[in-house]
Every structure is written in structure tokens, then in C-alpha cells.
C-alpha positions, 0 to 999 in steps of 0.5 A, a space after each residue: 500500500 502507498 503511505 497515503 492509503 495507510 495513513 487514511 486507513 489508520 485515521 479511519 480506525 482512530 476516528 471509529 475508536 474515539 467515537 466509541 470511547 466516550 467518558 461520561 461525567 458522573 456523578 452529574 447534576 440533573 437536567 432541570 429543563 422540564 420542557 424536554 419532557 419527563 418520561 420514565 428514564 430511571 436514574 440512581 441518585 447519590 443518596 442511593 434512591 432510584 428516581 423515575 427521571 431527572 425531573 423528579 430528582 430536580 423536584 425533590 432537590 428543591 425541597 432539600 438542604 442539599 442536592 443529590 446528584 445522578 450517580 448513574 443511569 438506571 436503577 440503584 
């Protein structure tokens, strides 16, 4: 193969690899933009409670002295 072909092939492989490896920052703050909808999409809070969605976590946080963050997506 010519050097340009090898370079292009390696570039494509690198792009595919970088696309699949994504770092998720968690724990993270809940998205309190209620306009995006509040569908059932459970999240696990840093308080070890499973919330039905980020909207519910935001509502609960408003009545607290501290904010629980999202530890992970899905149930605890």
C-alpha cells in the first residue's frame, strides 16, 4: 500500500475508536429543563434512591438542604 492509503486507513480506525470511547461525567447534576419532557428514564441518585427521571430528582432537590446528584443511569 502507498503511505497515503495507510495513513487514511489508520485515521479511519482512530476516528471509529474515539467515537466509541466516550467518558461520561458522573456523578452529574440533573437536567432541570422540564420542557424536554419527563418520561420514565430511571436514574440512581447519590443518596442511593432510584428516581423515575431527572425531573423528579430536580423536584425533590428543591425541597432539600442539599442536592443529590445522578450517580448513574438506571436503577440503584
